[in-house]
N, C-alpha and C positions, 0 to 999 in steps of 0.2 A: 504493500500500500504506500503510495506516494504522499508524503506529508507536504501540504501546501504552505508556502511562505506566508506569514501574516501580512495583512494589509494594514499599514500604519496611517492613521489620520493625523496629519501634522498639526492641525489647529488644536488649541486647548479650549475646550468648552467651559462655559461658566458653570454648567450643571449637567451631570450625567444621571439619568434616572434608570434604575434597574427594576423593571416591572411595569407592564402596560395595563394594570387594572385601574379601577376608579380613582384611587388615591394618586397613583403615579401619573396618570394622564392629567388629572386636575392640577397637580403641582407643575408639571411640565408646561401646560398651556398658560397657566397664570404667570410663570416665570418668563416665558417667551413674550407675553404681552407687556411685561415690564422692560423688555429689551434685552433679556439675557440670551446667550447662545446655549441651546439645550439639545442634548441627544437623549433619546429614549430607546431602551433595549427591551424587546419582548420576544419570547420564543414561540408563543402560542397565539390564539385568537385574541385580538385587542378587546379590552373591556374587563378582563379578569373574571373572577368567580361570579360577580354580580350579573354581568351581561350573559355569560355563557352557561354557567351551571349553578346559578343562585337566584338572586332577587327577581330577574326578569322572567325566566322560564317558570320559576316557582309561582309568581303572581298570575301568569297566564293560566297555569294549571289550576290554581286556586279559583280563578274566574270560571273556568270550565266546571269545576266541582260545585261552585255556588249556583251556576245556572241550572245544573241538574237538580240540585236541592230545591231551588225555587219552583221549578216545573213540577217536581214530584210532590212537594209538601205544601208550599205556600199557595200554589194555584188552586188547590182543593178548597181553601178557605174563601176563595173569591168566586166560587161557582163554576170554575173551569174544569171540565173533565179532560185531564191530560194523563197519559200513561206512557212511561218510558219502558219499552219492551225488553225483556231478557236480562240476564245477569250483568251484561255490560251497559244496561240502561240506555240502549240506542246510541251509544257514543262510538264514533269511528275514531278511535284513539290514534291509529296509525296516520290518518289524514291530519288530525290535530297536531301530531308531533311534526309532520312535514311542514305545516304552515308556521308552527312555532319556530322551527329551525330556520326557515326563510327569513322571518323577522329578525332573528338573532344575527344571521349573517349580514343583513342589511345594517344593523346597528354596528357590527364590526367595521363595516366600510365607512360609516358615518364617523366613528372614532378616528379612523385613519385619515379621512379627509380633513377633519377638524385640526388634527395635529399638523398636517402639511400646511393648512391655511395659516396657522400661527407661526410657521417657520421652524417647527421642531424637526430635527433630523431623526428619523426612525431607522433603527437597524434591527432586523429580525435575527434572533439568535439567543444563546444563553450567556448572560453576562456574569463575569467573575472578577471581583476586585483582586488585583495582584499586588498592589502596593498603594500607599496613600496617593490618591489622585490618578491611579492607573486602573484601567478596566480592559479585560480581554473578552472578546465575544466569539463564541463558537457558533458559526452559522450553518453547520452541516445538517442539523435536524429541525430547522425552523419551519413553521407552517407558512405557506404562501399567503400574502395579504389578500383581502377581498377587493380592495379598491385598485383600479387599473393604474392610477398614478403612483400608488404605493408600490405596486409590483415593479414598475419601471425604475423607481428609486432604489429598490432593493437589489437590482441587477449589479449595481456598483460594488456591493459587498458580498455577493453570493458565492464567490469562488475561493473563499478561504477565511481563516480566522481574522478578526479585526482587533487591532490594538488602538486604544484612544486614551486621551488624558482629559481631566476636568479639574477645575478648582474645587468643586464640591461634588459629592456623590450622594444620591438618595437611594436607599434600599426600600422598595415597595413591592416585594415579591409575594405578599399575601400568605395564604395558608391552604392546606389540603386535608381531606378527611382522613381519620385514623382507622386503621384495621387493628382489631385486638388480636395480635399474632400469638398471644399466649394461649388462646382457646383452640382446642383441637378442631380442625376442619374450618378454620377461620376463612380460608380462601374461597369457600363455597358461598360466602355472603357478598353482597354488593354494598356500595356506598352511594351518597347522594349524587356524585358525578355520574355514576352509571344509571341512576334513575332517569336522568333527563335524556338518555339515549334509548330508553325502552320503547319498543314499537307497539306494545299491547299492555292493557291493564291486567296485572296478574290476578288470578282468581283468589289467591290467598297470599298473605305476607305476614311475617313476623318482623316487627320493627323493634330493634334493640336500641333503646335510648329514648329519653323523654325531654330533651331540650327543644330549642326552636325547630330544628330539622325534623326530629322524630315526630313531634306533635303536629307540625304542619303537613308533612308528606303523608303521615299516617291518617290524618283527618281527611285529606283530599281523596286518597284512595278508598277510604271507607265510604265517602259520599259518592264515589264513582262505581260502587258495587263490589269492591274487593273485600274479602273477609280478612280483616286486619286484627292482629293482636299486638299491643304495645307492651314490651317488657322493660322494666326500669330497675336499676340497682337500688334506688332509694325508696323512701317512704312516701314520696310525693313526686309530682311532675314539675317541670319548669322551676328548678331551684333558683331562688333569688327573686321570684315574682311575689306579689302580695298574696297572702293566704286566701283571700276572697277569690282571686283568679285561679290559683292552683287547685283549690278544692272545687270551685264552681265548674271549671272546665272539665276536670276529671269526672265529676258527677254527670255532666252533660254527655261526655263521650260514652261512659258506661251505660247510661240509660238509652242511648241511641243504638246500642248493640256493638260498641267497640270496647272489648275487654282490655283492662290494664292490669298487668301482673306487677304488683309492687314488691319490693324487697326480693327480687329474683335475679338470678345469674345464669348465663348460658354456659353449660359445661362442655358441650361439643356439638358439632354439626356433622352430618353424614349424608351422602347421596344414596337414595333408594330408588329402584326402578318404578316407573309409573307409565302406563300405556294410555292414560286419559288426557295427558297434556302434551303440547308440542315439543317440550324439552325432552320428553321420554323419561323424566325422573322428577322426584320431589326432594326437598331438603327436610331431613328429620333433625329437629333441634331438641336436645336434652336440656330442659329448664329446671334449675334448682330453686325451689321456693324456701327461702331461709326461715320465714315465720313458722312454717309447718315442718321444716327439715325433711322435705320429700322432693323426689324428682318427678317430672312430667315430660313426656315426649309429645312434640307438636310437629305435624307434617304439613308443610306449606310449599308453595311454588317458589317463593322468594324470601330470603332473609336479608334484611338491610341493616347494616351497622350505622348507627347515628350516635356514636359514643364520644364525639369530640373532633377537634381539628388541630393540626400541628402547624406551626410556623414553618415556612419554606426557607430554611437557612443553610441547608447542605449545598456544597459546591457553588457558593456565591462569593466565597472569600471572606466572609464575616469572621471566620476563626482567626484571621490575622490581627483582628482588633478586639475580639471578645473570645478568647480561647475556649471558654466553657460552653460556647454555643453548639459545639459539635458533640458534647457529652450528653447522652440521653439519660433522662430520669425515668423512674418507674412509678406510676400512679395507678392504683386499682388493677395491678397486674399488667398494665399496658406501658410500653416504652414511649416516652414523649420527648420531643426536641425542646430545647430551651428557646424562649423568645429573645429577641434582640433588646438589650437594655438601653434605654435612652433617658435623657433628662427632660425637664418640662419644655425645653425648646426643640425637642426631637433629635438632639445630638447624641451620637454614641458616646458613652462615658469615657472612652479612651482615645478618641480622635474627633476633634471638633470640626473637622471638614467632612465627616460622614454622618448622614442623618438616616432615620428610618421612620416610616409612618405605616398606619394600617394594621392589619391582622398580624403581621410579622412581629409587632411589638407586644401583642397580647392585650392591648388596651381597647376596650369597647369594639369588638370585631363587627362593626356595622358600616355599610357602604357610605352613608352620609357623613359619618365621623371621619373616615379616611379622606373623603373629598374635602371636607372643611379643614382638616389638619393640613393637607397638602397645599391648599390655597393660602392658609395663614402662614405657612412656612415660606412660600414663595413671596408673599407680601413683605415678610420680614427681611429675607435675604436680598431681594431685588427691587422691592417697591417702596423702600424708605419707611415702612411701618415697623419701627424697631421694637415695639412691645407686642407685636402680633404673635399670638400663640393660641393653641387650642384650650378651651375651657371644658373640662369633662364633667361639669356639674349639670344636673337637670337636663340630661339628654333623653328625649322622648324615643320610645321604641314600641313596636307592635309585634304581635304574633298572628300570622294569617292562619289561624285555626278556624274551626266552625263551632261557635261563633268566634269573631276576632277578639283579641285582647289588646289593650293599649295602656301604657304607663308613662308617667313622667314624675320625677322627684323621688322622695323617700317612700318606701312601703311602710306598712304599719309597724312591723318589727324593727326596722331601721330607725323610724321616728321615735319609738319608745326607748330604744337603746341610746339614742343621741340626746334626747331632750327630757326623758322621763314621762311616764304615763300621765302624770298630773299636769304636765305642761303642753299637752296636745289635745285636740278635740277632733273627733271623727264624725263625718256626716255620710249617711248612706241612703241609697235609693234602689229599690228593686221593683221593676214594673214590666209589663208586657208591651213591647214595641207595637205601635199601631198596625204595622203591616201584618202582625200575627194575631190581632185582636178579634177578627171575625170568627164566627163559630164554624163555618165551613159547610160543605155539602152534607156531611153526615151529622151535623148538629152537635159535634163533640166540642166540649169546653175544656177538656183535659189536656195536660201535657203541652200547654202553650209555652214556647221558650221564653225565659225571663232575661231581662237585661239588668245588670247590676253595676252601680257606680259607687265609688268611695272617694271622698275628699278629705284630706288630712290637713289640719291647720295647727299653728304653733304660736304660743304666747298670747298675751291679752289683746294684741291687735289682730290676732287670728290670721297671720300670714299663711298663705297656701303653700305647703311644702310637699304635697303629693296628690296626684290624681290617678286613679286606677279604674279601668273599665273592662267589662266583659259583656259583649253583645254586638248585634249587627251594626256595621259601619263604625265601630270604635276606631278603626285605623284612620278613617277620614275625619272624624270628629276631633280627634286628639290634637291635630297639628296646631289649630288656632289656640286651644287652651294651653298648649306647651309654651307659646309665647307669653301668655299671662303668668304662668308659673316662673318662667325665666325672669320676667320683669319684677317679680316679688310682690304681686298683687295680693290683696287680702280677701277674706270672705265677704267683707262689706262691698268691695269692688265687684265681686261676682254677683252679689245680691242686687246691686244697683243697676245691673245690666238687664235691660228689657228682654224678655224671652222671645224666641221665634217659635210660633205655635202653628200647627202641631208638629213637633219634632222630638226625637229622643234627646238631642243635645240640650233642650231647654231644662231638662231635669238637673243639669249641673249648676244652673244659675237660679234654681228654685229650691235647693236643698234646705231642709229644716232640721 
């Protein structure tokens, strides 16, 4: 095999960004707008996890599941005789997957064109820091760009490794799903990346994990007709969320026919023959229920691991500046990589010319956080805003479950621990959303889905320090109220706001 001589770029860039996900692209574009010379290095499809195997395809699948749920359940209450036929509920999932992929590829091209328009140099390949201010790019396995202009630009660098220099380097490589390799037969399970390439809805699935990913994808597939079981190591789902939301959503899932195995561990997976599905086999999972100290075997078409994500730190050269980043730790039997350690200005602790943002730092692994952090960093480095940095307080977040959850600020347990029970006041509302209030064709008044809101205030002025929601459209309602919580408004400010009627959101400004 002939080793190609490296292509050396003689110019010294102001900023080299390793990673073309949401955070890296946001920082690169903002820096270029400020006049900086920027190079961005990405080996795969532009847009990172969010665009390709995260937020975007997830929300589209959530929309599909919600439409199915509305047709199947809500329409009955409005006198509409609608029936979705068969176990797949009339969904041509293969066609949906094709259309969804078309949209994602279009978004990949939009990302590429936006970077080119801002004057960012894009090199397709795997970037590795070789020294302070030096980056080597292996272009041999890079995915071809979607945009024709980007393809032409890439031809200049396609024939060999690239060496470049930059005054500052940003690591924005993101994260990837974890496989629990300590479990026998772990390789028989899939992860969220694989879910988005599936051509059909599986008839049955064991979802291992009850964080964002497990709860969202498990709920979607359940709504689409798959027989789903969620298995979680802990006593509850969605660790870190308010107790009202954790218990409320678990109760709703279980009542809808989606069982949750609490305090359970997967001991092993094995493949067994099956002539009734296209795969020709099923996966038999041995589940250990710790509460009862017994094992149970579950046979499903698909097992999905949703047990966490690891920072992508291997083979990017970070070990030159943080040696322990390559040393794996063990948690819950699983080997985990270490996050890149940065200060409040996103600088690596041992080299003030190298920065990191997003999931690779382990701080709030959310797309909008990565974008905001990247833009603030660029504003500080190149835009003259010397105090610009990310504020990680009161970040709003949602779970696209069925129904959705939304939260901003402290949950009840956090508020009590920080201020004391005697110094906080909690307001709650539980009601039936108007869309679910009709009795329906069969005249039934039972099992109408409830919406629950919780507002937490602190001190004699009753400053709002937390808002937590479970119910239809919580994801859309929360954004505006997140501004109010960030602004430090009080319960009196909420009360003095005239309600919009009839809406679910008016409950938040009429809490007693």
